GUSELO-297421 format. One record per residue (C-alpha): x, y, z; residue in one letter. Coordinates in steps of 0.25 Angstrom, whole numbers, plus 5000, padded with zeros to 4 digits. Layout:
% GUSELO-297421
XYZA ...
***
This chain:
% GUSELO-297421
500150015000M 501250095004R 501850074991R 500550104984C 500550244990R 501850274987V 501650234972L 500350314971A 501150444978I 502250434967S 501250414956L 500550544960I 501750624962A 502350584948G 501050624943L 501150754949I 502550784945L 502250744932A 501150834930G 501950954935C 502850934922G 502051004913N 501851124922R 502251264916T 502851344926E 502451494929M 503851534926N 503851464912E 502551544907L 502551674899G 501151744905I 500551824894T 499651954898T 499351994883A 499451924869T 499451994856G 499051944842F 499552014828D 499451954814G 498451864807H 498351734803K 499651654801G 500551774806N 500151804821W 501051874831T 500751844845V 501251944856T 501351904872Y 501352004883Q 502051924893V 502251944908I 503651964913T 503751864924P 504551954933S 503452054933A 502351964939I 502951994953G 503352134952S 502152224956G 500952154949G 500252184937A 500452344938S 501552444940G 502752464932G 503752494941G 504752374936G 505752394925S 505452254920Q 504152244910A 503052154915A 502752094903I 503652064890H 503052044876T 503351954863F 502851914850S 502851784842T 502251754828Q 501651644821G 500751594812K 499651564821T 499551614836I 499751484842R 501151484834E 501551624838A 501251584852V 502051454852A 503251554844A 503351614859S 504251504863S 505251544855L 505551674862E 504851674876N 505451574887P 504051564893R 502651494888R 501751604886L 500451594896Y 499251654891F 498351624903A 498551764909H 498351854896T 497551974897N 497452034884T 497552004870V 497952104859F 497652074844I 498252174835G 497552254826K 497952174812Q 497652044818A 496252094823A 495852154809E 496352014802D 495651924812G 495751874827I 495151734825A 496451664826E 496851744839I 495451694845I 495651554841D 496951554847N 496451594861Y 495251484860Y 496151374857R 497251394867N 496951374882P 498151454887D 497451584881A 496351634887R 495051694880Q 494651784891T 495951894887V 495552024884K 495652064869V 496352204864F 496452244849I 497752324847A 497952444839D 499052384832G 499852254834E 499552174847A 501052164849R 501352314850T 500452324861Y 500752204870L 502052274872K 501452404878K 501452424893L 500152484900I 500652554913P 500452544925P 500152394922E 501252294920K 500452194911F 499952264898P 498952144897G 498252144910Q 498252294909A 497352304896L 496452194901A 496352294914K 496152414904I 494952334898L 494252304911Q 494452454916K 493852494903N 492552394905K 492452444920Q 492652594916M 492252634903S 491752514896S 492352564881V 492952434876Y 492452304879P 493452194885S 493452084876V 494051944878S 494451844867I 493351754870H 492451864869E 492851924858L 492751774850A 491451764855L 490951904848K 491651884835I 491151734833S 489751784837S 488651824827D 488951964828S 490451934827G 490952064832A 491752124844A 492452234849G 493952234855V 494552344863P 495752404855E 497152444860I 497852554856S 499152634860I 498652774866K 499552894866G 500452954857G 501852914864G 502852814860D 502052684862S 503252594863E 503652654877K 502452574882L 503352454880E 504352504890S 504352484906M 504652634905D 503152674903I 502852634917F 503752754921N 502852854913Q 501652914920T 500952944906T 501452854895P 501252924881A 500652794876S 499652684881K 498852564877L 497452604877S 495952544872L 495752624861S 494652564851R 493752444849L 494052344839S 492952284833I 492952134827F 491952084817S 492151934818K 493851914821D 494252044813K 494352184818K 493552274808V 493452404817A 493752484830S 492752574838L 493352694846N 493052704861Q 491752784860K 491152674850E 491652564859S 490952614870K 489752644863A 489852494859L 490052454874S 488652494877W 488052414866L 488852284870T 488452304885N 489852324890Q 489752454897V 490152414912D 490552564916T 490752684908T 490752824909T 489752914900L 489953064898S 488753154893N 488553294888E 487353374892G 486453474885E 487253584892H 488553524891A 488653454904D 489253334906L 489053214913S 489753084915A 489052944919Y 489752824925L 489052694919I 488952594930R 488052484923K 487552474909A 486852354903K 486552364888V 485652274882K 485552264866V 484552184860T 484252174844P 482752184842V 482152124829K 481252214822G 480452214809P 481552244800Q 482852254808R 483352224822Y 483452344832T 484552344843L 483952374857K 484952434867V 484452444881N 485352504891A 485352514906K 486552594912V 486752634927I 487752754929G 488252874938E 488353014935L 489853044937V 490053174932E 489153284927T 489053444925T 487653444922T 486653554927D 485553434927E 484953424942A 485653274945I 484853264958S 483453274951T 482853154943P 482653234930Q 484253274931G 484553124933M 483753084923N 484353184912R 485853134916L 485252984915Q 484653014900Q 486053094896Q 486752964899A 485652884892E 485952964880E 487552944880V 487352804882I 486352794870E 487152874860A 488452784864Q 487552654861I 487052714848R 488452754843E 488952614847G 487852544839W 488052644826E 489552604827D 489252454827V 488252474815Q 489352554807K 490252424810L 489152334806K 489752244817I 488852184828D 489752214840L 488552204849L 488252054846G 486752084841I 486951964830A 487151864842N 485851914849K 485151914836I 485651784833H 485151724848R 483751794847K 483451784832Y 484251664825P 483351664814Q 483551814811D 485151804813W 485051704802R 484551814793Q 485351934798L 486751864800K 487151884785G 486852034785K 486952074800W 488052184799P 486952264791D 485852214798E 486552274812M 486852404805A 485452424802N 484952404816M 484352514824D 484652524839I 483652564850D 484352614863I 483852634877N 484752674888V 484352684902K 485452764912V 485252754927N 486152854934I 486252804949R 487252884955R 487353054950P 488453064961G 488753154973L 488253284967F 486753304964Q 487053404953N 488353424945S 489453504951F 489453604940S 487853634945K 488253634959L 489253744956L 488253824948E 487253824959T 488353884970E 488553994959Q 
***
């Protein structure tokens, strides 16, 4: 019996030790925080933003007090994306590890030529996450991956945070993952909007590649969200500016928190902080064509005003709410007009018609862009200002009463 026990223990120990043979140590991995894609079918350049191991324990993910960069970048080429990734072993001593990748950059030319191969790569490889956030670069992706973003040490993480803060504070640009992008461009609507990043400022952008940038209080150049790249299927076909993108955010129910400004009849200005917005977009079947019905329920606060309205009275508050409703309605209408001009279904209307009226969709499918361009829109906005602030009237009006 004792012999059996010893034999069993030996076998278990042998299995455990054998199982450790294929384990990859952390110091053998090259942890990437961002990846970039340039090129097209048959000629791909993949760029990697890899964490410098010694930077992980030198002050966290923010601040740039050290003399060593927290990341280094390099690029490889290949006929396919995976061939390019495999080529990294020729010049990098560590096996690339993509599970901590925060962002994906797609170069402008690659986006215009088609991103189907990039998405295919992400779904076929278990070491790549489909939840990474996507950016379109205004130029080559590899150029942008070299740039630092003070005060953060890891640019890939910094850009993911910028998207998050934009969603929380202004809702101008949507946050889109590889998976969300794949779902949208493969749906009946076949369209998606992806944030575009560019270099802002007239300074020498190459200075963003040096650690010296952390010693400047105001860098002359910086990376900034600038436009919304519009995709029809897997190709980028157009761009929307900041104002147009925000208008589209209303129609796609992607406004979380944002600030609206309005100029009144007497040149008075008011600003509203939108705390909550729910926008429902429904295609309604008519006798001849569909109409887009938009219902928006918005809750906000009055955060600044120079109005002469008596805010403390129901009439004054109703007037301010009406002004906010007019601003939102105008933005929604402008966003719809932009979509109709492009003839690209960024709202997913086709998906809704297909689900509710499958027989109609079979007839509309072949002529959908033109059908959508002729649709009417019916907008209903209801704003509820729950908190007017500490002053019952504007401070400007209080000064007038004191004179």
